[in-house]
matplotlib code that plots the C-alpha trace (Angstrom):
import matplotlib.pyplot as plt

x = [-41.2, -42.9, -41.0, -43.9, -45.4, -42.2, -39.6, -36.1, -35.0, -32.9, -33.8, -33.5, -36.6, -37.1, -36.4, -33.2, -34.3, -33.1, -35.4, -36.5, -39.2, -41.1, -41.6, -45.3, -44.2, -41.3, -44.2, -46.8, -44.3, -42.0, -42.6, -41.5, -38.4, -35.2, -32.9, -31.9, -29.3, -27.3, -23.8, -23.3, -23.9, -27.1, -28.0, -28.0, -29.6, -32.6, -32.9, -33.4, -35.9, -38.0, -37.8, -38.8, -41.8, -42.8, -42.4, -44.5, -47.3, -47.5, -47.0, -44.9, -44.6, -45.4, -43.6, -42.1, -45.5, -46.6, -43.4, -44.0, -47.7, -47.0, -45.5, -49.0, -49.7, -46.6, -47.6, -51.2, -50.3, -47.4, -49.4, -52.0, -49.3, -47.6, -51.1, -51.6, -48.2, -47.8, -47.0, -43.9, -42.2, -42.0, -38.5, -39.4, -42.3, -43.3, -44.7, -42.9, -40.0, -38.4, -35.3, -35.1, -35.8, -37.5, -37.2, -33.4, -31.5, -27.9, -26.0, -24.5, -26.5, -23.5, -23.2, -23.6, -24.7, -23.4, -23.0, -25.7, -22.8, -21.8, -24.7, -23.1, -20.1, -18.5, -17.9, -15.1, -16.4, -14.8, -12.6, -13.9, -10.9, -10.8, -10.2, -13.8, -14.3, -11.9, -14.8, -14.6, -14.4, -17.2, -20.9, -23.0, -26.9, -28.8, -32.2, -34.8, -34.2, -30.7, -31.1, -33.7, -31.1, -28.4, -30.2, -31.2, -27.6, -26.1, -28.3, -27.1, -23.5, -22.2, -18.6, -17.9, -15.4, -15.7, -19.2, -21.1, -23.4, -27.1, -29.9, -32.5, -35.9, -33.7, -31.1, -27.7, -27.1, -25.2, -21.7, -20.3, -19.1, -18.2, -20.0, -19.7, -20.1, -23.7, -25.0, -24.1, -20.5, -19.4, -16.2, -16.6, -19.1, -19.5, -23.2, -24.7, -28.4, -30.3, -31.1, -34.2, -35.1, -37.3, -37.3, -40.4, -38.8, -35.7, -37.7, -39.6, -36.2, -34.8, -37.7, -37.5, -40.4, -41.2, -40.3, -36.9, -36.5, -37.4, -34.9, -32.1, -32.6, -34.7, -38.4, -40.1, -37.3, -39.5, -40.2, -41.7, -40.0, -38.7, -41.0, -43.9, -42.4, -40.0, -38.0, -38.7, -35.5, -32.5, -33.8, -37.3, -36.4, -39.0, -38.7, -34.9, -35.1, -37.1, -34.9, -31.6, -32.5, -35.4, -35.1, -37.5, -36.2, -32.7, -33.5, -33.7, -31.6, -31.5, -27.6, -27.6, -29.9, -30.4, -32.8, -32.6, -32.9, -34.4, -32.6, -29.7, -29.4, -27.8, -28.7, -27.9, -26.0, -25.4, -24.9, -28.1, -28.8, -26.3, -26.3, -24.9, -23.2, -26.0, -26.1, -26.9, -29.4, -27.2, -23.9, -21.7, -20.3, -16.9, -14.4, -11.3, -8.2, -7.6, -4.6, -4.4, -8.0, -10.8, -13.5, -16.9, -16.9, -18.6, -17.0, -15.3, -15.3, -11.7, -10.0, -7.3, -9.4, -12.0, -15.6, -15.1, -12.4, -14.9, -17.8, -17.5, -18.4, -20.9, -23.2, -23.3, -26.8, -27.1, -28.9, -29.0, -27.6, -24.2, -23.5, -21.5, -23.1, -24.0, -26.9, -30.1, -32.2, -30.3, -32.8, -35.3, -33.6, -34.7, -31.1, -32.1, -31.7, -29.0, -29.4, -27.9, -26.0, -25.0, -22.0, -20.6, -20.0, -18.1, -14.6, -13.4, -10.2, -11.7, -13.5, -11.6, -13.5, -11.4, -13.8, -16.9, -16.7, -19.3, -19.8, -22.5, -22.2, -24.4, -24.2, -24.7, -27.2, -24.3, -22.6, -25.4, -23.8, -20.9, -19.4, -19.6, -18.3, -15.5, -14.3, -14.8, -12.6, -10.0, -9.8, -9.3, -6.6, -4.8, -4.6, -3.3, -0.5, 0.3, 0.1, 3.0, 5.1, 4.7, 6.2, 9.0, 9.8, 10.2, 12.3, 14.7, 15.0, 15.9, 18.4, 20.1, 20.5, 22.3, 19.1, 18.4, 14.8, 14.8, 16.9, 14.9, 15.9, 14.4, 11.1, 9.1, 11.2, 10.1, 6.6, 6.6, 8.2, 6.1, 2.8, 2.9, 3.1, 0.7, -1.8, -1.4, -1.9, -5.1, -6.5, -5.9, -7.3, -10.6, -11.6, -11.9, -14.0, -16.6, -14.3, -13.8, -17.8, -17.8, -15.7, -17.7, -20.9, -19.2, -16.3, -15.6, -13.7, -10.9, -10.9, -10.3, -6.5, -7.4, -5.4, -6.4, -3.8, -6.0, -8.9, -9.8, -9.5, -6.0, -4.8, -6.0, -4.3, -0.9, -1.1, -1.9, 1.1, 3.7, 2.3, 2.6, 6.3, 7.3, 5.9, 7.5, 10.8, 12.5, 14.8, 16.5, 20.1, 22.3, 22.0, 18.5, 17.7, 19.6, 17.8, 14.6, 15.2, 16.0, 12.9, 10.7, 12.1, 10.9, 7.5, 6.8, 8.3, 5.2, 4.0, 1.8, 3.0, 6.1, 3.7, 1.5, 4.5, 5.8, 2.3, 1.8, -1.9, -3.6, -5.4, -9.1, -11.3, -14.5, -15.1, -17.6, -20.8, -21.5, -25.0, -26.0, -22.4, -21.2, -19.0, -21.2, -19.7]
y = [-11.9, -11.6, -13.0, -13.9, -16.5, -17.3, -19.8, -18.3, -19.5, -22.8, -25.2, -28.9, -30.7, -33.2, -36.0, -34.8, -33.5, -30.0, -27.4, -23.9, -22.1, -18.6, -16.5, -17.9, -21.6, -21.1, -20.3, -22.5, -25.6, -24.5, -27.5, -29.9, -27.9, -29.1, -26.0, -23.4, -24.3, -21.3, -19.7, -18.1, -14.6, -15.7, -17.6, -14.6, -12.2, -14.6, -15.4, -11.6, -11.4, -14.3, -13.0, -9.5, -10.9, -13.0, -10.2, -7.8, -10.3, -11.3, -7.5, -9.2, -11.3, -9.1, -10.8, -14.0, -15.6, -14.6, -16.1, -19.3, -19.5, -17.8, -20.8, -22.1, -18.7, -18.0, -19.7, -18.5, -14.9, -14.7, -15.8, -13.4, -10.5, -11.5, -11.5, -7.9, -6.8, -8.6, -5.8, -4.4, -7.7, -7.2, -7.5, -5.5, -3.3, 0.0, 0.2, -0.4, -2.9, -4.9, -3.3, -1.0, 2.9, 5.0, 7.2, 6.6, 8.1, 8.0, 11.0, 11.2, 10.4, 8.5, 6.2, 2.8, 1.3, -1.3, -5.0, -7.2, -9.6, -6.8, -8.0, -11.3, -10.2, -13.6, -12.8, -11.2, -7.8, -4.4, -4.4, -7.5, -10.1, -13.3, -15.5, -16.9, -16.6, -16.3, -15.3, -11.6, -10.5, -12.9, -11.6, -13.2, -14.0, -14.1, -15.6, -13.7, -16.4, -15.4, -11.8, -12.0, -13.8, -11.5, -8.3, -9.3, -10.4, -7.5, -4.9, -6.9, -7.3, -4.9, -3.8, -0.2, 1.9, 3.8, 3.9, 5.7, 8.6, 8.8, 11.2, 9.7, 11.8, 14.5, 14.7, 13.3, 10.1, 10.5, 9.7, 11.7, 8.6, 6.7, 4.2, 2.3, -1.3, -2.7, -3.8, -7.3, -7.1, -4.2, -5.2, -8.6, -9.6, -13.1, -14.2, -16.8, -18.3, -20.8, -23.8, -26.0, -29.3, -27.5, -23.9, -23.0, -24.2, -22.1, -18.9, -19.4, -19.8, -16.7, -14.3, -11.5, -10.0, -6.5, -6.3, -7.7, -5.3, -2.3, -3.7, -4.1, -1.2, 1.1, 2.0, 2.9, 1.0, -1.9, 0.1, -1.5, -3.1, -0.9, -1.8, -0.6, 2.9, 3.0, 6.5, 8.7, 10.3, 10.4, 13.3, 11.7, 12.0, 9.7, 7.0, 7.1, 6.9, 3.7, 2.3, 2.9, 3.1, 0.5, -3.3, -4.2, -1.3, -2.5, -6.3, -5.9, -2.9, -0.5, 0.2, 0.8, 2.5, 0.2, -0.1, -3.2, -2.4, -4.9, -3.7, -3.9, -5.9, -3.7, -1.6, 1.8, 1.5, 4.1, 4.5, 4.2, 5.0, 5.6, 3.0, 3.8, 1.5, -0.9, -3.9, -6.6, -9.3, -12.2, -10.6, -11.6, -8.5, -9.0, -6.9, -6.2, -4.2, -1.2, 0.8, -0.5, 0.5, -2.1, -1.7, -3.5, -4.8, -7.3, -10.6, -10.8, -14.0, -15.0, -17.4, -18.0, -18.3, -21.1, -20.2, -23.1, -21.5, -18.6, -20.9, -20.0, -16.2, -17.1, -18.7, -16.2, -14.6, -10.8, -9.1, -5.7, -3.0, -2.7, -6.2, -8.7, -11.8, -13.9, -13.8, -12.3, -15.2, -17.2, -15.5, -17.7, -21.0, -22.2, -23.6, -27.4, -28.9, -29.0, -26.9, -26.4, -23.1, -22.1, -19.8, -18.0, -14.7, -13.1, -12.1, -8.8, -6.7, -3.3, -3.5, -6.4, -9.8, -12.6, -15.6, -17.1, -19.1, -21.3, -24.1, -25.9, -26.9, -29.1, -27.4, -29.1, -26.9, -26.6, -24.1, -21.7, -21.5, -19.7, -22.9, -24.5, -21.6, -21.0, -24.6, -24.4, -21.2, -23.0, -25.8, -23.7, -21.8, -25.2, -25.7, -22.0, -22.5, -25.7, -23.7, -21.7, -24.6, -25.9, -22.8, -22.7, -26.5, -25.7, -22.8, -24.9, -27.5, -24.9, -23.3, -26.6, -27.0, -23.5, -21.6, -19.3, -18.0, -15.9, -13.2, -10.1, -10.3, -13.8, -12.9, -13.8, -17.2, -17.8, -17.1, -19.4, -22.2, -22.2, -21.7, -25.2, -26.8, -24.5, -25.2, -28.8, -28.7, -26.7, -28.9, -31.9, -30.3, -29.1, -32.7, -33.4, -30.2, -32.9, -33.8, -30.3, -30.0, -33.3, -31.5, -28.4, -30.5, -32.2, -30.3, -32.9, -34.6, -32.2, -32.0, -29.3, -29.4, -28.7, -31.9, -31.6, -34.3, -36.8, -35.8, -37.0, -33.4, -32.9, -36.3, -35.0, -31.6, -33.0, -35.8, -33.2, -31.1, -34.1, -34.9, -31.2, -31.1, -34.4, -33.3, -30.0, -31.4, -34.3, -36.5, -38.8, -37.9, -37.7, -33.8, -33.8, -36.5, -34.4, -31.1, -33.2, -34.4, -30.9, -29.5, -32.4, -31.6, -28.2, -29.2, -31.5, -29.4, -28.5, -30.6, -33.5, -33.4, -35.6, -38.2, -37.9, -38.6, -41.3, -43.1, -42.9, -43.4, -44.2, -41.4, -40.6, -42.5, -40.7, -38.2, -35.4, -36.2, -34.3, -32.8, -31.5, -31.8, -29.6, -30.8, -30.7, -31.2]
z = [-40.6, -37.3, -34.3, -32.4, -35.1, -37.3, -36.0, -35.3, -31.9, -32.1, -29.3, -28.2, -27.6, -24.9, -27.0, -28.1, -31.5, -32.5, -34.2, -34.2, -32.5, -32.6, -29.4, -29.0, -29.5, -26.8, -24.4, -25.6, -25.9, -23.2, -20.9, -24.0, -24.8, -22.8, -23.8, -26.2, -28.8, -29.3, -28.6, -25.1, -25.9, -28.0, -24.8, -22.6, -25.1, -26.0, -22.1, -21.4, -24.2, -22.8, -19.4, -20.3, -22.1, -19.2, -16.8, -18.9, -19.5, -15.6, -14.7, -12.0, -10.1, -7.3, -4.4, -3.4, -2.7, -6.4, -7.8, -6.3, -7.9, -11.1, -13.1, -14.5, -15.6, -17.6, -20.8, -21.2, -20.1, -22.5, -25.4, -24.8, -24.5, -27.7, -29.4, -28.1, -29.2, -32.3, -34.4, -32.4, -33.3, -37.0, -38.6, -41.7, -42.8, -42.7, -39.0, -35.8, -36.1, -33.4, -31.9, -34.8, -35.2, -37.5, -39.2, -39.4, -42.5, -43.7, -42.6, -46.2, -49.4, -51.0, -48.1, -49.1, -45.8, -43.6, -44.3, -42.5, -41.3, -38.5, -36.6, -35.9, -33.8, -34.4, -38.1, -39.8, -40.9, -41.0, -37.8, -36.5, -36.6, -38.6, -35.4, -35.8, -39.5, -42.8, -45.1, -44.4, -48.1, -49.4, -49.9, -47.3, -47.2, -44.1, -43.7, -41.6, -38.8, -38.7, -38.7, -35.8, -33.5, -34.7, -34.3, -30.7, -29.7, -31.1, -29.3, -26.2, -26.9, -29.5, -28.4, -28.0, -30.6, -33.8, -35.4, -38.1, -37.5, -38.7, -38.4, -36.1, -36.5, -38.2, -35.3, -35.2, -33.2, -30.0, -29.5, -32.6, -34.0, -31.2, -29.0, -25.4, -24.8, -25.1, -21.4, -21.5, -22.8, -20.6, -18.8, -20.5, -18.1, -16.9, -16.9, -14.8, -15.3, -13.3, -15.5, -15.1, -16.6, -19.3, -20.9, -19.0, -15.7, -16.6, -17.3, -13.9, -12.0, -13.2, -12.8, -10.2, -8.2, -8.2, -4.4, -5.3, -8.1, -5.8, -3.1, -5.5, -7.8, -6.1, -6.3, -9.4, -11.5, -12.8, -16.1, -19.2, -22.4, -25.0, -27.6, -25.4, -25.0, -27.9, -28.0, -30.9, -31.0, -28.7, -26.7, -25.8, -22.3, -20.8, -23.3, -22.9, -19.1, -19.2, -21.8, -20.0, -16.3, -15.5, -15.3, -17.8, -20.2, -20.0, -20.3, -24.2, -24.8, -27.7, -27.5, -31.3, -33.8, -36.7, -39.7, -41.9, -45.7, -48.1, -51.5, -51.4, -48.4, -46.0, -42.8, -41.6, -38.2, -35.5, -31.8, -29.7, -26.3, -23.5, -20.7, -17.4, -14.8, -13.6, -11.5, -14.3, -13.2, -14.3, -13.2, -10.3, -8.2, -6.7, -4.8, -6.8, -6.0, -8.5, -7.6, -4.0, -3.5, -3.1, -5.7, -6.6, -10.1, -12.2, -12.4, -15.8, -18.5, -19.0, -21.3, -18.6, -15.6, -16.0, -14.1, -12.0, -10.0, -9.1, -8.3, -4.4, -5.6, -8.2, -5.6, -3.2, -2.9, -3.3, -0.5, -1.5, -3.9, -2.1, -1.3, -3.5, -4.9, -7.9, -10.2, -8.6, -9.3, -6.5, -4.1, -5.7, -4.2, -1.1, -0.4, 0.5, -3.1, -5.7, -8.9, -12.2, -13.0, -16.7, -16.8, -19.8, -21.5, -24.5, -23.8, -25.1, -25.0, -25.0, -28.6, -29.6, -29.4, -28.2, -27.7, -26.0, -22.8, -21.0, -18.2, -16.7, -13.2, -11.0, -7.8, -4.3, -2.1, 0.3, -1.9, -1.0, 2.6, 3.9, 5.1, 1.4, 0.0, 2.1, 1.8, -1.9, -1.8, 0.1, -2.2, -5.2, -3.1, -2.8, -6.6, -7.0, -4.4, -6.1, -9.5, -8.0, -6.9, -10.4, -11.7, -9.3, -9.8, -13.6, -13.0, -10.7, -13.4, -16.0, -13.9, -13.1, -16.8, -17.1, -18.1, -15.4, -16.0, -12.7, -14.5, -15.5, -19.3, -19.4, -18.2, -21.6, -21.9, -18.5, -19.2, -22.3, -20.6, -17.4, -19.5, -21.0, -17.6, -15.9, -18.9, -18.5, -14.7, -15.0, -17.7, -15.7, -12.3, -14.1, -14.5, -10.8, -9.8, -8.4, -6.0, -4.7, -4.7, -2.6, 0.0, -0.1, 0.4, 3.5, 4.9, 7.5, 4.7, 4.9, 8.8, 11.2, 10.4, 6.7, 5.3, 1.9, 0.7, 2.4, 0.3, -3.3, -4.5, -2.8, -4.4, -7.8, -7.3, -6.6, -9.1, -12.1, -10.7, -10.9, -14.2, -15.7, -14.2, -15.7, -19.2, -19.0, -17.6, -19.8, -17.8, -20.0, -19.7, -16.3, -16.4, -16.8, -14.2, -11.7, -12.7, -12.6, -9.0, -7.6, -9.4, -8.0, -4.5, -4.9, -6.0, -3.0, -0.3, 1.8, 4.5, 3.5, -0.2, 0.7, 2.0, -1.4, -3.3, -1.2, -0.9, -4.9, -4.4, -7.7, -9.4, -8.7, -11.2, -11.4, -14.2, -14.6, -16.6, -19.9, -20.5, -24.0, -25.2, -22.3, -19.3, -16.1, -12.5]

ax = plt.figure().add_subplot(projection="3d")
ax.plot(x, y, z, "-o")
ax.set_aspect("equal")
plt.show()
């Protein structure tokens, strides 16, 4: 199978039909493809490959002016490039293979090899949990199309941990049986990609120029794709440096040494190149406190904290290597028009994979300004303050019933009791993020006195708090009613919130739209 001519990338066409395309088709028909049809971590991996090919084909763009004019050249240049490098994209065969190394041998002759199912990090294989899959003991068959997508994604998102040792060009692979996270999963990184109306427009929006790369990563950090300069062994200094320390070299990483075997269908798997800390182009850099000290880190994907609560950080334009900000491609936006932002990632707890997460936002241009970001952050802060009040109200209710959750020994029970109300609260609030975006677009809606309770967003937050409290605190008996009243008084204790309770204004009626089966704000 050759990835340039054989279909393997799942897509959605402009008419809504689904299908699969080859790399050549992705560029030749990119204006007719609406979007990729893949899981969150697969999207990031495929996008990095397509972007890398585009950069290599254009040998740029050189600067901002070249970026503005290069879009018509993407398709023809990429097709010519893929024709020239066709042999580097073979999945099998005796020559060069895509994202595989040769010669690679098992360390021990009696080693049976690794199951191909390990390439899909969502399947239960070896130490992978059965959270996503309950057929861990069954024999699995994978089509070449699946193997191609799995191989690419695995090289980007393979979690660190114990791993086998193999002989690469007669030398032991690095790590002595242990491995670090692949670049895209380090720190459970949250990725963000600008999304256009077509695949070709999406690719163009997310290209960086050579001038941007020099500014953000340093001079001579452009590099070349790993298939153009494949390392011959782990001590091939120049090729390893290109693959681990340059922009193009890292886009499609060789984080594991792999060789697929036909008979039986297994693979040799061992540690690959060592990747040092790097400012990934789709990551968002923020400041977090670690042991009392501020530290710049990549924003994490989380199962508890939805990405919309961090949108004010995701939309900050990165200026230099030493500043915070969202995906580097935000620099391509003029700031005078709304845009779509896809956000997602693979959540891990060290080497244990937990789940995937993704969201799509329709973002007003005002979110690229300090005023819009600050207003949005304040609106999120309002919801976080009300979450605390929900927790306290539930505790007051329980205490009045004789169940004092504030005692140290009741910590776990308090967490369980409050979690139900908090989950309900954030689930309801998320439905009205469009109201918060409207305030960010027009901060005058909240006024100089920050009267959030007068806005649709504030009303939605307060109503969600009351609903969550009522569902967590039954009030059928006289004793429950008394506890309910005391808890509700705690909930609406802040200025302005009593007015919300008394006026009992109707719930906001607008709801977020959905695009391609995903919620969009």
